[in-house]
C-alpha positions as CSV (number, residue, x, y, z in Angstrom):
1,M,130.8,79.3,112.7
2,P,127.3,80.8,112.1
3,V,126.9,84.5,112.7
4,S,124.4,85.4,115.5
5,L,122.2,88.3,114.5
6,I,120.2,90.5,116.9
7,N,116.5,89.9,116.7
8,P,114.9,93.4,116.9
9,F,111.7,91.9,118.2
10,R,113.3,90.3,121.3
11,R,112.2,92.1,124.5
12,N,115.8,92.7,125.6
13,Y,116.8,94.5,122.4
14,E,117.2,98.2,123.1
15,P,116.9,100.3,119.8
16,L,119.3,103.2,119.3
17,N,116.4,105.4,118.0
18,R,113.0,105.5,119.4
19,I,109.8,107.6,119.3
20,E,107.9,108.1,122.6
21,I,104.1,108.6,122.3
22,S,102.4,110.2,125.2
23,R,99.0,108.5,126.0
24,E,98.0,111.4,128.3
25,A,98.8,114.1,125.7
26,L,96.9,112.4,122.9
27,S,93.9,111.7,125.0
28,N,93.9,115.2,126.5
29,N,94.1,116.8,123.0
30,Y,91.1,114.9,121.8
31,Q,89.1,115.9,124.9
32,Y,90.2,119.6,124.5
33,L,89.1,119.6,120.8
34,S,85.8,118.0,121.6
35,R,85.0,120.6,124.3
36,L,85.4,123.5,121.8
37,N,82.0,122.8,120.3
38,K,79.7,120.3,121.9
39,N,77.7,120.0,118.7
40,L,80.7,119.0,116.7
41,K,82.0,115.5,116.9
42,I,85.7,114.8,116.3
43,A,86.9,112.0,114.0
44,P,90.7,111.3,114.5
45,V,92.7,111.3,111.3
46,L,95.2,108.4,111.3
47,K,96.5,108.6,107.7
48,S,100.2,108.5,106.9
49,N,101.1,106.4,109.9
50,A,99.1,108.7,112.2
51,Y,101.1,111.7,111.0
52,G,104.3,109.7,111.8
53,H,103.2,108.8,115.3
54,G,102.5,105.1,114.5
55,I,99.1,104.1,113.3
56,N,98.7,101.0,115.5
57,L,99.8,102.5,118.8
58,T,97.8,105.7,118.2
59,A,94.7,103.7,117.2
60,K,94.9,101.6,120.3
61,I,95.0,104.6,122.6
62,L,92.1,106.4,120.8
63,D,90.0,103.2,120.5
64,R,88.9,103.8,124.0
65,I,87.4,107.3,123.5
66,S,84.3,106.3,121.4
67,A,85.1,108.5,118.4
68,P,82.5,108.3,115.6
69,F,85.1,106.8,113.3
70,F,88.8,106.8,112.4
71,C,89.9,108.5,109.1
72,V,92.6,106.7,107.0
73,D,93.8,107.4,103.5
74,S,94.1,103.9,102.0
75,L,92.7,100.4,102.1
76,F,96.1,99.3,103.3
77,E,95.8,101.5,106.4
78,A,92.3,100.2,107.0
79,Y,93.5,96.6,106.9
80,Q,96.3,97.5,109.3
81,L,93.7,98.6,111.9
82,S,91.4,95.7,111.3
83,Q,94.3,93.3,111.9
84,I,94.8,94.7,115.4
85,K,91.0,94.4,116.0
86,I,90.2,98.1,116.4
87,K,86.5,98.5,117.4
88,T,86.1,102.1,116.2
89,P,84.6,102.3,112.6
90,I,87.0,103.2,109.8
91,L,86.5,105.6,106.9
92,V,88.8,105.2,103.9
93,M,89.0,108.8,102.6
94,G,91.5,108.3,99.8
95,Y,91.2,106.8,96.4
96,F,90.9,103.1,96.1
97,D,91.4,101.0,93.0
98,P,87.9,99.7,92.1
99,L,89.3,96.3,91.5
100,S,90.6,96.1,95.1
101,L,87.1,95.7,96.4
102,K,86.8,92.3,94.7
103,T,87.3,90.5,98.0
104,K,85.4,89.3,101.0
105,R,83.0,91.8,102.6
106,L,84.8,94.7,104.2
107,P,83.7,96.4,107.4
108,F,84.8,99.9,106.2
109,S,83.1,103.1,105.0
110,F,84.4,104.7,101.8
111,A,84.7,108.2,100.6
112,V,83.5,108.2,97.0
113,F,84.3,110.7,94.3
114,T,84.3,108.7,91.0
115,K,81.6,106.6,89.3
116,E,84.1,103.8,89.0
117,Q,84.4,103.7,92.8
118,L,80.6,103.8,93.2
119,F,80.0,101.0,90.7
120,S,82.7,98.8,92.3
121,I,80.9,99.2,95.7
122,I,77.6,98.2,94.1
123,Q,79.1,95.1,92.6
124,N,81.5,94.0,95.3
125,Q,80.7,95.7,98.7
126,P,77.0,96.7,98.6
127,Q,76.8,96.7,102.4
128,A,79.5,99.4,102.7
129,K,78.6,102.9,103.9
130,I,79.4,105.8,101.6
131,H,80.5,109.3,102.2
132,L,80.1,111.4,99.0
133,F,83.1,113.7,98.6
134,V,82.0,116.9,96.9
135,D,84.5,119.2,95.1
136,T,83.6,122.7,96.5
137,G,86.4,124.5,94.8
138,M,89.7,123.0,95.9
139,H,89.8,121.1,92.6
140,R,91.6,118.0,93.8
141,E,89.4,114.9,94.4
142,G,85.7,115.4,94.5
143,I,82.3,115.2,92.7
144,P,81.4,118.4,90.8
145,L,78.2,119.9,92.3
146,A,76.5,119.5,88.9
147,E,77.0,115.7,89.0
148,L,75.9,115.2,92.6
149,K,72.3,114.3,91.7
150,D,73.6,111.5,89.3
151,Y,75.5,109.9,92.2
152,L,72.5,110.2,94.5
153,T,70.2,108.6,91.9
154,I,72.6,105.7,91.5
155,I,72.9,105.2,95.3
156,G,69.1,105.3,95.6
157,K,68.4,102.8,92.8
158,N,70.9,100.4,94.4
159,N,69.8,100.8,98.0
160,L,73.2,101.8,99.2
161,S,73.8,103.4,102.5
162,L,74.8,107.1,102.4
163,E,76.4,107.8,105.7
164,G,78.0,111.1,105.0
165,L,78.6,114.1,102.8
166,M,82.1,115.7,102.9
167,T,84.5,118.1,101.3
168,H,87.8,119.8,102.2
169,L,88.7,123.5,102.6
170,A,91.7,125.0,100.9
171,Q,92.1,127.8,103.4
172,S,90.4,126.7,106.7
173,D,92.6,129.1,108.6
174,K,90.9,132.0,106.8
175,P,87.2,131.6,107.5
176,E,86.3,135.1,106.2
177,D,88.2,134.7,103.0
178,K,86.0,134.8,99.8
179,Q,87.2,131.4,98.6
180,T,86.4,129.8,102.0
181,E,83.0,131.5,102.0
182,N,82.4,130.2,98.5
183,Q,83.3,126.7,99.4
184,L,81.0,126.8,102.4
185,K,78.2,128.1,100.1
186,I,78.7,125.2,97.6
187,F,78.7,122.7,100.5
188,G,75.4,124.2,101.7
189,E,74.0,123.8,98.2
190,A,75.1,120.2,98.1
191,R,73.5,119.6,101.5
192,K,70.2,120.9,100.2
193,I,70.3,118.7,97.1
194,V,70.9,115.6,99.4
195,Y,67.9,116.5,101.5
196,Q,65.7,117.3,98.4
197,M,66.4,113.8,97.1
198,N,65.3,112.3,100.4
199,F,68.7,111.3,101.7
200,F,69.5,112.0,105.4
201,P,73.1,111.1,106.0
202,K,74.3,111.0,109.6
203,W,77.4,113.0,109.0
204,F,78.2,116.3,107.2
205,H,81.9,117.1,107.4
206,L,84.4,119.5,105.9
207,G,86.3,120.7,109.0
208,N,89.9,120.0,109.9
209,S,92.1,121.0,112.8
210,E,92.1,124.7,111.7
211,T,88.3,124.7,111.5
212,I,88.0,123.2,115.0
213,L,90.4,125.6,116.6
214,R,88.8,128.7,114.8
215,I,85.3,127.4,115.4
216,K,84.1,130.8,116.7
217,H,84.7,132.4,113.3
218,Y,82.3,130.0,111.6
219,R,78.5,130.4,111.6
220,N,76.5,127.7,113.3
221,N,76.0,124.5,111.2
222,E,77.8,125.7,108.1
223,I,80.6,123.3,108.7
224,G,78.4,120.3,109.5
225,N,78.2,118.2,112.6
226,L,81.7,116.5,112.5
227,A,85.3,117.6,111.9
228,R,88.3,115.5,111.0
229,S,91.3,116.3,113.3
230,G,94.8,115.4,112.3
231,I,97.7,117.8,113.3
232,A,95.9,119.3,116.3
233,L,95.2,115.9,117.7
234,Y,98.9,115.3,117.8
235,G,99.4,118.6,119.8
236,I,100.3,121.1,117.1
237,D,98.2,124.2,116.2
238,P,98.9,124.6,112.5
239,S,98.8,128.4,112.7
240,K,100.0,129.5,116.1
241,N,101.2,128.3,119.4
242,N,98.5,126.9,121.6
243,D,99.2,126.0,125.2
244,K,96.1,123.9,125.4
245,L,97.5,121.4,123.0
246,K,100.3,119.1,124.1
247,P,102.7,117.6,121.5
248,V,102.4,113.9,121.7
249,L,105.8,112.8,120.3
250,N,109.5,112.8,121.3
251,L,112.2,111.5,119.0
252,K,115.3,110.2,120.8
253,T,118.6,108.7,119.9
254,K,121.9,107.9,121.6
255,I,125.5,109.1,121.3
256,S,127.5,106.5,119.3
257,Q,130.9,108.2,119.3
258,I,132.7,111.2,120.8
259,K,135.8,112.9,119.5
260,E,137.7,116.1,119.4
261,I,138.6,118.1,116.2
262,L,141.1,120.8,115.8
263,P,140.8,124.3,114.3
264,G,140.3,124.1,110.6
265,E,139.1,120.5,110.5
266,G,135.8,119.7,108.8
267,V,132.8,117.6,109.6
268,G,130.7,115.6,107.2
269,Y,130.2,115.6,103.5
270,D,131.8,118.6,101.7
271,F,133.0,119.9,105.1
272,T,130.2,122.4,105.3
273,F,131.3,122.9,108.9
274,R,134.9,123.7,109.9
275,A,136.0,124.2,113.5
276,K,137.2,127.6,114.4
277,E,138.6,126.3,117.6
278,K,139.2,123.0,119.3
279,T,135.7,121.4,119.4
280,E,134.3,118.3,121.0
281,I,131.8,116.6,118.8
282,A,129.4,113.6,119.1
283,V,128.1,111.3,116.4
284,L,124.5,110.3,116.5
285,P,123.2,107.2,114.6
286,I,120.2,109.0,113.1
287,G,119.8,110.9,109.8
288,Y,117.5,112.0,107.0
289,A,116.5,108.4,106.3
290,D,115.0,108.4,109.8
291,G,113.3,111.7,109.4
292,V,115.9,114.3,110.5
293,D,115.5,116.9,107.7
294,R,118.6,117.5,105.7
295,K,117.9,121.3,105.9
296,L,118.6,121.2,109.6
297,S,122.3,120.8,108.7
298,N,124.3,123.5,110.4
299,L,121.1,125.1,111.6
300,G,119.1,122.8,113.9
301,A,119.9,121.6,117.4
302,V,119.3,118.7,119.7
303,K,119.1,118.4,123.5
304,I,121.4,116.6,125.9
305,N,120.8,117.0,129.7
306,H,118.4,119.8,129.0
307,K,121.0,121.8,127.1
308,Y,121.1,122.5,123.3
309,C,123.8,121.1,121.1
310,P,124.0,122.5,117.5
311,I,123.9,120.2,114.5
312,I,127.2,120.7,112.7
313,G,128.0,119.5,109.2
314,R,125.5,117.9,106.9
315,V,122.8,115.6,108.2
316,S,123.6,112.3,106.4
317,M,121.4,109.4,105.6
318,N,122.0,107.6,108.9
319,I,124.3,110.0,110.8
320,T,124.1,113.4,112.4
321,T,127.0,115.2,114.1
322,I,126.6,117.7,116.9
323,D,128.8,120.1,118.9
324,V,128.9,119.1,122.5
325,S,131.6,121.5,123.6
326,G,129.1,123.5,125.7
327,I,127.9,120.6,127.9
328,K,129.3,118.4,130.7
329,N,128.7,114.8,131.9
330,F,128.0,113.1,128.7
331,Q,129.1,109.7,127.3
332,V,128.6,107.2,124.6
333,G,125.1,105.8,125.0
334,Q,123.8,109.1,126.4
335,E,120.2,109.9,125.5
336,V,119.7,112.7,123.0
337,V,116.4,114.4,122.3
338,V,116.2,115.0,118.5
339,F,112.6,116.3,118.4
340,S,111.2,117.6,121.7
341,D,107.6,117.5,122.9
342,R,108.1,120.9,124.6
343,P,106.6,123.5,122.2
344,E,109.0,126.2,123.5
345,D,112.2,124.2,122.7
346,I,114.3,125.0,119.7
347,N,114.1,121.4,118.6
348,S,110.3,121.1,118.9
349,I,108.6,119.9,115.8
350,R,107.1,123.3,115.1
351,N,110.4,125.2,115.6
352,S,112.5,122.6,113.7
353,A,110.0,122.9,110.8
354,K,110.5,126.7,110.8
355,I,114.3,126.2,110.7
356,A,114.0,123.8,107.8
357,K,111.6,126.1,106.1
358,T,108.9,123.5,105.9
359,I,105.7,122.6,107.9
360,P,105.2,120.3,110.9
361,Y,103.2,117.9,108.8
362,D,106.3,117.3,106.6
363,L,108.7,116.5,109.4
364,L,106.2,114.2,111.2
365,T,105.1,112.2,108.2
366,R,108.7,111.5,107.2
367,L,109.6,109.9,110.5
368,N,110.7,106.4,109.4
369,P,108.1,103.7,110.2
370,T,110.9,101.3,111.2
371,I,111.8,103.5,114.2
372,K,110.4,101.8,117.3
373,R,107.4,103.6,118.9
374,I,106.6,103.2,122.5
375,I,103.7,104.5,124.6
376,I,104.7,106.4,127.7
C-alpha cells in the first residue's frame, strides 16, 4: 500500500513552526526612518533573506511604498525578486561573477568595485546602471580612491550609466570617531572627483541604520542623499532600545510532548540540566537548525500564555526542551513564542542575542528559510 505524504504546500497543512511578519510594523518603521531627515531617501536592504524575515514577503509589503530601490547582496536574490514581479528597482550590492552576466539583458543596477565586473557589464549588460563602491578605509570590498579616475574614464568611454557612488562605514554608531571622520572625508573627495570628471550620479550613499538613527550627529550632506536601512527597518535599533521602532517578527512553535521528570534526572545531550525537584517539562519541535541559538541552552526562555518558561538542557538540532512547571492550562499543540516581537520581553530578538552573546543580525539571518512565513 503506497505511503501518503503530507504536501506542505496544501492550504490545510498547518506547520509546527512559523514566523509571523507584521505588515503594519514594517511599513511604520519605513515611514519613521523616512521622517528623520526629509532630504535623505531610504533604500530597504533585503539581503540575506531580508534579515531572516523572508525576502519575497518583505518585498511584497515594501513594493507599495515607492522606495528608490531595494538592496540585495547577490544576483540570486535579485532573480528571486524579479520572479515575483517586484516593481521597485533592484541594486545588487555584493560581488557577482563576471561570467554570470553572460545572459539576457538584466533589469538590475550593480555595485562595481573590480575592473573585471566593470568590463563584464560593458560586454554583456551595457544598459545596466552602475554604483561605484569606493573603499574609504574599511578595507573590505571597494575601489581605492587613487583608482577612481580610471573607473570613471572607462565608464565615460563606454557610455555607461553611473547611477550612484557608495561606500560603507566601519563605525557608523560613532560619528565623531576619527576613523569615521576620515571615511567621510575620503568619500567627500571621491564625490569631488566624480563631479570634476563631469559625472552627476543621482545617488550618493554610505549611510546605514545607525547613520539614519544618529542623523543629527552628522553634518548636512556629508552622508549623501540616500541611506540603506536593514536592521532598523525590521524594528531593531542596533545600539539601544528605541520605542519608535517596532520589531516585525515573531517566531512561534507548538508543544509536541509533555512529561514529568524526577529529582536527579537529566534532560538532553550530556544532561547539562538535572532536575532538583519534580519538574514538568515540554518538548518543542524546533532547534538550532531552525535558528534557535545553541548558546541559549539553559539560559534562554520562551513564552506560553504570556509567561516565561526557561530553556533547559541543550538546544538540539530540531528539539528544544523547556520547564513548564510554573504555568497552568497548557497542552500538546499549545502555541509557544520562541522569539517575541515585544522589545521588553526576555525572549525578544535583542535580549535573546544578549543572552547568547551575539548580535541581533546573527539570530535573524540564521532563521531557517524553510520555516513558513506569514503576513499578519
